[in-house]
Biopython code that builds the backbone (N, CA, C, O; Angstrom):
import numpy as np
from Bio.PDB.StructureBuilder import StructureBuilder

atoms = [
    (1, "MET", "N", (-123.876, -24.396, -74.458)),
    (1, "MET", "CA", (-123.310, -23.788, -73.562)),
    (1, "MET", "C", (-121.781, -24.291, -73.424)),
    (1, "MET", "O", (-121.371, -25.424, -73.174)),
    (2, "ALA", "N", (-121.049, -23.068, -73.669)),
    (2, "ALA", "CA", (-119.466, -23.753, -73.710)),
    (2, "ALA", "C", (-118.955, -24.423, -72.952)),
    (2, "ALA", "O", (-119.477, -24.410, -71.837)),
    (3, "ARG", "N", (-117.954, -25.154, -73.103)),
    (3, "ARG", "CA", (-117.211, -25.809, -71.916)),
    (3, "ARG", "C", (-115.880, -25.205, -71.705)),
    (3, "ARG", "O", (-114.754, -25.601, -72.007)),
    (4, "ARG", "N", (-116.325, -24.087, -71.076)),
    (4, "ARG", "CA", (-115.085, -23.091, -70.568)),
    (4, "ARG", "C", (-115.416, -22.711, -69.383)),
    (4, "ARG", "O", (-116.568, -22.364, -69.123)),
    (5, "CYS", "N", (-114.318, -22.726, -68.381)),
    (5, "CYS", "CA", (-114.436, -21.994, -67.223)),
    (5, "CYS", "C", (-114.515, -20.533, -67.418)),
    (5, "CYS", "O", (-113.742, -19.954, -68.181)),
    (6, "GLU", "N", (-115.560, -19.841, -66.651)),
    (6, "GLU", "CA", (-115.590, -18.529, -66.736)),
    (6, "GLU", "C", (-114.565, -17.893, -65.813)),
    (6, "GLU", "O", (-114.360, -16.714, -66.099)),
    (7, "LEU", "N", (-113.968, -18.286, -64.934)),
    (7, "LEU", "CA", (-112.799, -17.288, -64.031)),
    (7, "LEU", "C", (-111.451, -17.629, -64.745)),
    (7, "LEU", "O", (-110.710, -16.649, -64.822)),
    (8, "THR", "N", (-110.987, -18.707, -65.250)),
    (8, "THR", "CA", (-109.877, -19.277, -65.597)),
    (8, "THR", "C", (-109.631, -19.311, -67.067)),
    (8, "THR", "O", (-108.498, -19.296, -67.550)),
    (9, "GLY", "N", (-110.919, -19.365, -67.877)),
    (9, "GLY", "CA", (-110.575, -19.785, -69.362)),
    (9, "GLY", "C", (-110.060, -21.195, -69.703)),
    (9, "GLY", "O", (-109.672, -21.413, -70.851)),
    (10, "LYS", "N", (-110.037, -22.051, -68.880)),
    (10, "LYS", "CA", (-109.729, -23.305, -69.282)),
    (10, "LYS", "C", (-110.707, -24.427, -69.875)),
    (10, "LYS", "O", (-111.523, -24.986, -69.143)),
    (11, "GLY", "N", (-110.597, -24.694, -71.088)),
    (11, "GLY", "CA", (-111.440, -25.135, -71.643)),
    (11, "GLY", "C", (-110.871, -26.647, -72.426)),
    (11, "GLY", "O", (-109.731, -26.922, -72.050)),
    (12, "PRO", "N", (-111.331, -27.439, -73.216)),
    (12, "PRO", "CA", (-111.101, -28.753, -73.620)),
    (12, "PRO", "C", (-109.609, -28.787, -74.198)),
    (12, "PRO", "O", (-109.115, -27.736, -74.606)),
    (13, "MET", "N", (-108.966, -29.851, -74.232)),
    (13, "MET", "CA", (-108.031, -30.498, -74.923)),
    (13, "MET", "C", (-108.188, -31.540, -75.455)),
    (13, "MET", "O", (-109.063, -32.379, -75.241)),
    (14, "SER", "N", (-106.982, -31.559, -76.504)),
    (14, "SER", "CA", (-107.003, -32.750, -77.218)),
    (14, "SER", "C", (-105.916, -33.913, -77.078)),
    (14, "SER", "O", (-104.815, -33.617, -76.614)),
    (15, "GLY", "N", (-106.161, -35.094, -77.426)),
    (15, "GLY", "CA", (-105.029, -36.008, -77.092)),
    (15, "GLY", "C", (-105.405, -37.181, -77.647)),
    (15, "GLY", "O", (-106.284, -37.217, -78.509)),
    (16, "ASN", "N", (-104.803, -38.218, -77.226)),
    (16, "ASN", "CA", (-104.815, -39.551, -77.811)),
    (16, "ASN", "C", (-105.460, -40.636, -76.998)),
    (16, "ASN", "O", (-104.924, -40.705, -75.892)),
    (17, "ASN", "N", (-106.377, -41.462, -77.157)),
    (17, "ASN", "CA", (-106.402, -42.687, -76.606)),
    (17, "ASN", "C", (-105.589, -43.895, -77.027)),
    (17, "ASN", "O", (-105.702, -44.420, -78.135)),
    (18, "VAL", "N", (-104.672, -44.346, -75.973)),
    (18, "VAL", "CA", (-103.724, -45.348, -76.644)),
    (18, "VAL", "C", (-104.079, -46.892, -75.970)),
    (18, "VAL", "O", (-104.315, -47.153, -74.790)),
    (19, "SER", "N", (-104.045, -47.540, -76.799)),
    (19, "SER", "CA", (-104.604, -49.051, -76.656)),
    (19, "SER", "C", (-103.400, -49.564, -76.447)),
    (19, "SER", "O", (-102.336, -48.976, -76.641)),
    (20, "HIS", "N", (-103.581, -50.954, -75.946)),
    (20, "HIS", "CA", (-102.448, -51.758, -75.365)),
    (20, "HIS", "C", (-101.604, -52.038, -76.769)),
    (20, "HIS", "O", (-100.404, -52.277, -76.632)),
    (21, "ALA", "N", (-102.122, -52.024, -78.021)),
    (21, "ALA", "CA", (-101.284, -52.614, -79.120)),
    (21, "ALA", "C", (-100.871, -51.066, -79.654)),
    (21, "ALA", "O", (-100.429, -50.972, -80.799)),
    (22, "LYS", "N", (-101.028, -49.739, -78.750)),
    (22, "LYS", "CA", (-100.468, -48.766, -79.387)),
    (22, "LYS", "C", (-100.850, -48.090, -80.529)),
    (22, "LYS", "O", (-100.187, -47.318, -81.222)),
    (23, "ASN", "N", (-102.509, -48.633, -80.704)),
    (23, "ASN", "CA", (-103.176, -48.081, -81.704)),
    (23, "ASN", "C", (-103.786, -46.670, -80.968)),
    (23, "ASN", "O", (-104.386, -46.681, -79.894)),
    (24, "ARG", "N", (-103.507, -45.473, -81.764)),
    (24, "ARG", "CA", (-103.838, -44.133, -81.312)),
    (24, "ARG", "C", (-105.051, -43.519, -81.886)),
    (24, "ARG", "O", (-105.235, -43.689, -83.091)),
    (25, "THR", "N", (-105.810, -42.909, -81.285)),
    (25, "THR", "CA", (-107.322, -42.459, -81.640)),
    (25, "THR", "C", (-107.361, -41.264, -80.712)),
    (25, "THR", "O", (-106.792, -41.245, -79.621)),
    (26, "ARG", "N", (-108.292, -39.956, -81.376)),
    (26, "ARG", "CA", (-108.241, -38.855, -81.134)),
    (26, "ARG", "C", (-109.458, -38.675, -79.741)),
    (26, "ARG", "O", (-110.444, -39.412, -79.725)),
    (27, "ARG", "N", (-109.306, -37.968, -78.993)),
    (27, "ARG", "CA", (-109.923, -37.832, -77.963)),
    (27, "ARG", "C", (-109.885, -36.352, -77.531)),
    (27, "ARG", "O", (-108.993, -35.599, -77.921)),
    (28, "ARG", "N", (-110.996, -35.915, -76.619)),
    (28, "ARG", "CA", (-110.918, -34.667, -75.776)),
    (28, "ARG", "C", (-110.883, -35.035, -74.500)),
    (28, "ARG", "O", (-111.465, -36.053, -74.126)),
    (29, "PHE", "N", (-110.142, -34.190, -73.608)),
    (29, "PHE", "CA", (-110.150, -34.055, -72.193)),
    (29, "PHE", "C", (-110.787, -32.952, -71.977)),
    (29, "PHE", "O", (-110.234, -31.918, -72.352)),
    (30, "LEU", "N", (-112.073, -32.867, -71.337)),
    (30, "LEU", "CA", (-113.143, -32.054, -70.831)),
    (30, "LEU", "C", (-112.630, -31.545, -69.441)),
    (30, "LEU", "O", (-112.349, -32.441, -68.645)),
    (31, "PRO", "N", (-112.482, -30.397, -69.066)),
    (31, "PRO", "CA", (-112.563, -29.506, -68.045)),
    (31, "PRO", "C", (-113.690, -30.077, -66.853)),
    (31, "PRO", "O", (-114.885, -30.201, -67.122)),
    (32, "ASN", "N", (-113.245, -30.325, -65.816)),
    (32, "ASN", "CA", (-114.188, -30.428, -64.628)),
    (32, "ASN", "C", (-114.841, -29.313, -64.358)),
    (32, "ASN", "O", (-114.337, -28.459, -63.628)),
    (33, "LEU", "N", (-116.109, -29.161, -64.937)),
    (33, "LEU", "CA", (-116.775, -27.881, -64.707)),
    (33, "LEU", "C", (-117.966, -27.905, -63.426)),
    (33, "LEU", "O", (-118.490, -29.010, -63.284)),
    (34, "ASN", "N", (-118.316, -27.114, -62.742)),
    (34, "ASN", "CA", (-119.112, -27.564, -61.914)),
    (34, "ASN", "C", (-120.070, -25.772, -61.582)),
    (34, "ASN", "O", (-119.428, -24.731, -61.445)),
    (35, "GLU", "N", (-121.181, -25.812, -61.535)),
    (35, "GLU", "CA", (-122.008, -24.564, -61.362)),
    (35, "GLU", "C", (-121.815, -24.406, -60.136)),
    (35, "GLU", "O", (-121.918, -25.396, -59.412)),
    (36, "LEU", "N", (-121.509, -23.218, -59.606)),
    (36, "LEU", "CA", (-121.405, -22.930, -58.258)),
    (36, "LEU", "C", (-122.026, -21.666, -57.962)),
    (36, "LEU", "O", (-122.010, -20.903, -58.928)),
    (37, "THR", "N", (-122.701, -21.100, -56.666)),
    (37, "THR", "CA", (-122.927, -20.088, -56.310)),
    (37, "THR", "C", (-121.693, -19.247, -55.632)),
    (37, "THR", "O", (-121.364, -19.807, -54.586)),
    (38, "LEU", "N", (-120.975, -18.176, -55.877)),
    (38, "LEU", "CA", (-119.921, -17.579, -55.084)),
    (38, "LEU", "C", (-120.662, -15.908, -54.410)),
    (38, "LEU", "O", (-121.523, -15.102, -54.761)),
    (39, "HIS", "N", (-119.926, -16.041, -53.557)),
    (39, "HIS", "CA", (-120.512, -14.830, -52.994)),
    (39, "HIS", "C", (-119.357, -13.533, -52.745)),
    (39, "HIS", "O", (-118.308, -13.707, -52.125)),
    (40, "SER", "N", (-119.799, -12.127, -53.392)),
    (40, "SER", "CA", (-118.942, -11.101, -53.020)),
    (40, "SER", "C", (-119.412, -10.414, -52.158)),
    (40, "SER", "O", (-120.563, -10.022, -51.963)),
    (41, "ASP", "N", (-118.104, -10.208, -51.416)),
    (41, "ASP", "CA", (-117.940, -9.408, -50.117)),
    (41, "ASP", "C", (-118.477, -7.972, -50.468)),
    (41, "ASP", "O", (-119.458, -7.468, -49.919)),
    (42, "ALA", "N", (-117.725, -7.376, -51.441)),
    (42, "ALA", "CA", (-117.625, -6.090, -51.720)),
    (42, "ALA", "C", (-119.293, -5.684, -52.415)),
    (42, "ALA", "O", (-119.759, -4.567, -52.190)),
    (43, "LEU", "N", (-119.878, -6.444, -53.034)),
    (43, "LEU", "CA", (-121.291, -6.293, -53.460)),
    (43, "LEU", "C", (-122.507, -7.192, -52.473)),
    (43, "LEU", "O", (-123.730, -7.059, -52.436)),
    (44, "GLY", "N", (-122.143, -7.567, -52.176)),
    (44, "GLY", "CA", (-123.060, -8.064, -50.848)),
    (44, "GLY", "C", (-124.110, -8.880, -51.609)),
    (44, "GLY", "O", (-125.303, -8.759, -51.328)),
    (45, "ARG", "N", (-123.641, -9.783, -52.653)),
    (45, "ARG", "CA", (-124.714, -10.809, -53.313)),
    (45, "ARG", "C", (-124.083, -11.901, -53.969)),
    (45, "ARG", "O", (-122.863, -12.001, -53.832)),
    (46, "ALA", "N", (-124.701, -12.750, -54.667)),
    (46, "ALA", "CA", (-124.141, -14.081, -54.998)),
    (46, "ALA", "C", (-123.944, -13.887, -56.506)),
    (46, "ALA", "O", (-124.445, -12.974, -57.162)),
    (47, "PHE", "N", (-123.214, -14.785, -56.936)),
    (47, "PHE", "CA", (-123.385, -14.823, -58.463)),
    (47, "PHE", "C", (-123.167, -16.276, -58.830)),
    (47, "PHE", "O", (-122.409, -16.971, -58.154)),
    (48, "LYS", "N", (-123.823, -16.763, -59.903)),
    (48, "LYS", "CA", (-123.905, -18.219, -60.228)),
    (48, "LYS", "C", (-122.562, -18.464, -61.322)),
    (48, "LYS", "O", (-122.679, -17.749, -62.318)),
    (49, "LEU", "N", (-121.781, -19.010, -61.325)),
    (49, "LEU", "CA", (-120.888, -19.049, -62.312)),
    (49, "LEU", "C", (-120.434, -20.728, -62.410)),
    (49, "LEU", "O", (-120.404, -21.574, -61.517)),
    (50, "ARG", "N", (-120.115, -20.827, -63.800)),
    (50, "ARG", "CA", (-119.839, -22.232, -64.165)),
    (50, "ARG", "C", (-118.046, -22.228, -64.367)),
    (50, "ARG", "O", (-117.382, -21.665, -65.237)),
    (51, "ILE", "N", (-117.600, -23.073, -63.218)),
    (51, "ILE", "CA", (-116.185, -22.767, -63.042)),
    (51, "ILE", "C", (-115.416, -24.422, -62.960)),
    (51, "ILE", "O", (-115.989, -25.507, -62.869)),
    (52, "SER", "N", (-114.214, -24.183, -63.016)),
    (52, "SER", "CA", (-113.427, -25.542, -63.049)),
    (52, "SER", "C", (-113.266, -25.934, -61.450)),
    (52, "SER", "O", (-113.462, -25.044, -60.622)),
    (53, "SER", "N", (-112.913, -27.254, -61.022)),
    (53, "SER", "CA", (-112.476, -27.414, -59.679)),
    (53, "SER", "C", (-111.238, -26.850, -59.308)),
    (53, "SER", "O", (-110.997, -26.608, -58.126)),
    (54, "ALA", "N", (-110.326, -26.589, -60.330)),
    (54, "ALA", "CA", (-109.109, -25.978, -60.165)),
    (54, "ALA", "C", (-109.252, -24.252, -60.004)),
    (54, "ALA", "O", (-108.544, -23.575, -59.259)),
    (55, "ALA", "N", (-110.157, -23.818, -60.739)),
    (55, "ALA", "CA", (-110.601, -22.542, -60.306)),
    (55, "ALA", "C", (-111.137, -22.245, -58.827)),
    (55, "ALA", "O", (-110.876, -21.124, -58.391)),
    (56, "LEU", "N", (-111.770, -23.015, -58.104)),
    (56, "LEU", "CA", (-112.466, -22.821, -56.927)),
    (56, "LEU", "C", (-111.243, -23.171, -56.178)),
    (56, "LEU", "O", (-110.908, -22.198, -55.500)),
    (57, "ARG", "N", (-110.584, -23.995, -56.055)),
    (57, "ARG", "CA", (-109.451, -24.155, -54.974)),
    (57, "ARG", "C", (-108.628, -22.757, -54.997)),
    (57, "ARG", "O", (-108.248, -22.260, -53.936)),
    (58, "THR", "N", (-108.351, -22.102, -56.334)),
    (58, "THR", "CA", (-107.793, -20.970, -56.244)),
    (58, "THR", "C", (-108.595, -19.824, -55.924)),
    (58, "THR", "O", (-107.970, -18.805, -55.631)),
    (59, "VAL", "N", (-109.675, -19.782, -55.919)),
    (59, "VAL", "CA", (-110.733, -18.683, -55.451)),
    (59, "VAL", "C", (-110.432, -18.717, -53.893)),
    (59, "VAL", "O", (-110.169, -17.695, -53.260)),
    (60, "ASP", "N", (-110.499, -20.077, -53.293)),
    (60, "ASP", "CA", (-110.608, -20.138, -51.775)),
    (60, "ASP", "C", (-109.145, -19.780, -51.251)),
    (60, "ASP", "O", (-109.141, -19.259, -50.136)),
    (61, "HIS", "N", (-107.860, -19.972, -51.873)),
    (61, "HIS", "CA", (-106.579, -19.869, -51.919)),
    (61, "HIS", "C", (-106.334, -18.247, -51.714)),
    (61, "HIS", "O", (-105.596, -17.616, -50.957)),
    (62, "ARG", "N", (-107.083, -17.939, -52.516)),
    (62, "ARG", "CA", (-106.930, -16.091, -52.477)),
    (62, "ARG", "C", (-107.605, -15.473, -51.768)),
    (62, "ARG", "O", (-107.293, -14.310, -51.510)),
    (63, "GLY", "N", (-108.735, -16.050, -51.234)),
    (63, "GLY", "CA", (-109.341, -15.332, -50.077)),
    (63, "GLY", "C", (-110.537, -15.116, -50.450)),
    (63, "GLY", "O", (-111.221, -14.416, -49.703)),
    (64, "GLY", "N", (-111.229, -15.714, -51.873)),
    (64, "GLY", "CA", (-112.691, -14.838, -52.296)),
    (64, "GLY", "C", (-112.578, -14.791, -53.545)),
    (64, "GLY", "O", (-111.532, -14.838, -54.194)),
    (65, "LEU", "N", (-113.978, -14.666, -54.043)),
    (65, "LEU", "CA", (-114.190, -14.104, -55.302)),
    (65, "LEU", "C", (-113.734, -12.800, -55.524)),
    (65, "LEU", "O", (-113.429, -12.625, -56.703)),
    (66, "ASP", "N", (-113.510, -11.369, -54.469)),
    (66, "ASP", "CA", (-113.272, -10.403, -54.950)),
    (66, "ASP", "C", (-111.711, -10.317, -55.179)),
    (66, "ASP", "O", (-111.163, -9.562, -55.982)),
    (67, "ALA", "N", (-110.983, -11.365, -54.202)),
    (67, "ALA", "CA", (-109.445, -11.011, -54.459)),
    (67, "ALA", "C", (-109.375, -11.633, -55.396)),
    (67, "ALA", "O", (-108.915, -10.841, -56.219)),
    (68, "PHE", "N", (-109.530, -12.628, -55.913)),
    (68, "PHE", "CA", (-109.479, -13.705, -57.226)),
    (68, "PHE", "C", (-109.643, -12.779, -58.458)),
    (68, "PHE", "O", (-108.720, -12.721, -59.271)),
    (69, "LEU", "N", (-110.826, -12.018, -58.646)),
    (69, "LEU", "CA", (-111.106, -11.183, -59.555)),
    (69, "LEU", "C", (-110.408, -10.018, -59.592)),
    (69, "LEU", "O", (-110.461, -9.320, -60.604)),
    (70, "ALA", "N", (-109.713, -9.672, -58.578)),
    (70, "ALA", "CA", (-108.463, -8.666, -58.648)),
    (70, "ALA", "C", (-107.529, -8.682, -59.212)),
    (70, "ALA", "O", (-107.049, -7.754, -59.864)),
    (71, "LYS", "N", (-107.009, -9.989, -59.022)),
    (71, "LYS", "CA", (-105.845, -10.318, -59.635)),
    (71, "LYS", "C", (-105.947, -11.308, -60.874)),
    (71, "LYS", "O", (-104.947, -11.963, -61.171)),
    (72, "ALA", "N", (-107.059, -11.433, -61.571)),
    (72, "ALA", "CA", (-107.445, -12.025, -62.733)),
    (72, "ALA", "C", (-106.893, -11.433, -63.898)),
    (72, "ALA", "O", (-106.752, -10.210, -63.856)),
    (73, "LYS", "N", (-106.507, -12.106, -65.061)),
    (73, "LYS", "CA", (-106.322, -11.252, -66.256)),
    (73, "LYS", "C", (-107.790, -11.064, -67.027)),
    (73, "LYS", "O", (-108.652, -11.937, -66.927)),
    (74, "ASP", "N", (-107.987, -9.922, -67.755)),
    (74, "ASP", "CA", (-109.364, -9.593, -68.268)),
    (74, "ASP", "C", (-109.663, -10.540, -69.425)),
    (74, "ASP", "O", (-110.820, -10.839, -69.721)),
    (75, "THR", "N", (-108.441, -11.072, -70.166)),
    (75, "THR", "CA", (-108.623, -11.987, -71.173)),
    (75, "THR", "C", (-108.800, -13.195, -70.816)),
    (75, "THR", "O", (-109.156, -13.995, -71.681)),
    (76, "ASP", "N", (-108.665, -13.496, -69.904)),
    (76, "ASP", "CA", (-109.476, -15.104, -69.371)),
    (76, "ASP", "C", (-110.534, -15.000, -68.840)),
    (76, "ASP", "O", (-111.213, -16.026, -68.798)),
    (77, "LEU", "N", (-111.063, -13.812, -68.266)),
    (77, "LEU", "CA", (-112.559, -13.817, -67.539)),
    (77, "LEU", "C", (-113.710, -13.793, -69.310)),
    (77, "LEU", "O", (-113.531, -13.369, -70.451)),
    (78, "SER", "N", (-114.841, -14.520, -68.566)),
    (78, "SER", "CA", (-115.753, -14.526, -69.373)),
    (78, "SER", "C", (-116.619, -13.068, -69.322)),
    (78, "SER", "O", (-116.272, -12.140, -68.591)),
    (79, "ASP", "N", (-117.732, -13.019, -70.163)),
    (79, "ASP", "CA", (-118.265, -11.597, -70.080)),
    (79, "ASP", "C", (-118.762, -11.293, -69.157)),
    (79, "ASP", "O", (-118.608, -10.139, -68.757)),
    (80, "THR", "N", (-119.609, -12.266, -68.403)),
    (80, "THR", "CA", (-120.265, -11.995, -67.027)),
    (80, "THR", "C", (-119.209, -11.767, -65.843)),
    (80, "THR", "O", (-119.467, -10.858, -65.054)),
    (81, "ALA", "N", (-117.889, -12.614, -65.631)),
    (81, "ALA", "CA", (-117.017, -12.259, -64.711)),
    (81, "ALA", "C", (-116.396, -11.266, -64.915)),
    (81, "ALA", "O", (-116.058, -10.674, -63.890)),
    (82, "LEU", "N", (-116.045, -10.749, -66.014)),
    (82, "LEU", "CA", (-115.643, -9.152, -66.198)),
    (82, "LEU", "C", (-116.618, -8.243, -65.843)),
    (82, "LEU", "O", (-116.114, -7.194, -65.444)),
    (83, "LYS", "N", (-118.020, -8.250, -65.836)),
    (83, "LYS", "CA", (-119.000, -7.470, -65.468)),
    (83, "LYS", "C", (-118.612, -7.492, -63.653)),
    (83, "LYS", "O", (-118.359, -6.597, -62.846)),
    (84, "ILE", "N", (-118.701, -8.704, -63.571)),
    (84, "ILE", "CA", (-118.486, -8.521, -61.990)),
    (84, "ILE", "C", (-117.510, -8.020, -61.320)),
    (84, "ILE", "O", (-117.560, -7.371, -60.275)),
    (85, "LYS", "N", (-116.222, -8.466, -62.210)),
    (85, "LYS", "CA", (-115.130, -7.650, -61.394)),
    (85, "LYS", "C", (-115.266, -6.103, -61.962)),
    (85, "LYS", "O", (-114.873, -5.343, -61.077)),
    (86, "LYS", "N", (-115.572, -5.582, -62.809)),
    (86, "LYS", "CA", (-115.786, -4.150, -62.824)),
    (86, "LYS", "C", (-116.811, -3.572, -61.976)),
    (86, "LYS", "O", (-116.677, -2.359, -61.816)),
    (87, "ASP", "N", (-117.903, -4.167, -61.327)),
    (87, "ASP", "CA", (-118.659, -3.754, -60.268)),
    (87, "ASP", "C", (-117.921, -3.743, -59.130)),
    (87, "ASP", "O", (-118.010, -2.700, -58.482)),
    (88, "ILE", "N", (-117.069, -4.772, -58.602)),
    (88, "ILE", "CA", (-116.305, -4.825, -57.466)),
    (88, "ILE", "C", (-115.559, -3.941, -57.199)),
    (88, "ILE", "O", (-115.440, -3.517, -56.050)),
    (89, "ALA", "N", (-114.751, -3.378, -58.442)),
    (89, "ALA", "CA", (-114.074, -2.301, -58.394)),
    (89, "ALA", "C", (-114.126, -1.016, -58.312)),
    (89, "ALA", "O", (-113.280, -0.175, -58.006)),
    (90, "LYS", "N", (-115.884, -0.912, -58.806)),
    (90, "LYS", "CA", (-116.483, 0.061, -58.550)),
    (90, "LYS", "C", (-116.840, 0.401, -57.284)),
    (90, "LYS", "O", (-116.757, 1.529, -56.797)),
    (91, "ALA", "N", (-117.265, -0.650, -56.721)),
    (91, "ALA", "CA", (-117.775, -0.564, -55.288)),
    (91, "ALA", "C", (-116.774, -0.396, -54.328)),
    (91, "ALA", "O", (-117.007, 0.287, -53.331)),
    (92, "GLN", "N", (-115.562, -0.994, -54.520)),
    (92, "GLN", "CA", (-114.327, -0.642, -53.492)),
    (92, "GLN", "C", (-113.642, 0.606, -53.828)),
    (92, "GLN", "O", (-112.751, 1.024, -53.088)),
    (93, "ALA", "N", (-114.016, 1.281, -54.972)),
    (93, "ALA", "CA", (-113.533, 2.686, -54.916)),
    (93, "ALA", "C", (-114.063, 3.637, -54.411)),
    (93, "ALA", "O", (-113.505, 4.643, -53.972)),
    (94, "THR", "N", (-115.365, 3.355, -54.439)),
    (94, "THR", "CA", (-116.650, 4.467, -53.574)),
    (94, "THR", "C", (-116.609, 4.059, -52.092)),
    (94, "THR", "O", (-117.049, 4.881, -51.288)),
    (95, "ALA", "N", (-116.175, 2.994, -51.674)),
    (95, "ALA", "CA", (-116.195, 2.390, -50.258)),
    (95, "ALA", "C", (-115.169, 3.259, -49.390)),
    (95, "ALA", "O", (-114.985, 2.993, -48.203)),
]
sb = StructureBuilder()
sb.init_structure("model")
sb.init_model(0)
sb.init_chain("A")
sb.init_seg("    ")
for serial, (resi, resn, name, xyz) in enumerate(atoms, 1):
    if name == "N":
        sb.init_residue(resn, " ", resi, " ")
    sb.init_atom(name, np.array(xyz, "f"), 0.0, 1.0, " ", f" {name:<3s}", serial, name[0])
structure = sb.get_structure()
């Protein structure tokens, strides 16, 4: 399973461990991913997604999963999130 947020596309970054003697060794900074169930109001069902804590705060700030996906760029979303976004748009268009 990829270590990538399904909503924001945030993934691992690289950097250095720096010792007291300033020796540098390469390391990876992994995103804080959590597997959560988010509810869509337009579709009336829940989706299990693996998202970062920063993405969860943004979803809450924007007013839920539907509002977040409406503003999200398609390039940042995973395949499952993109399918959810299209289903929500279709449901809102018919309503």
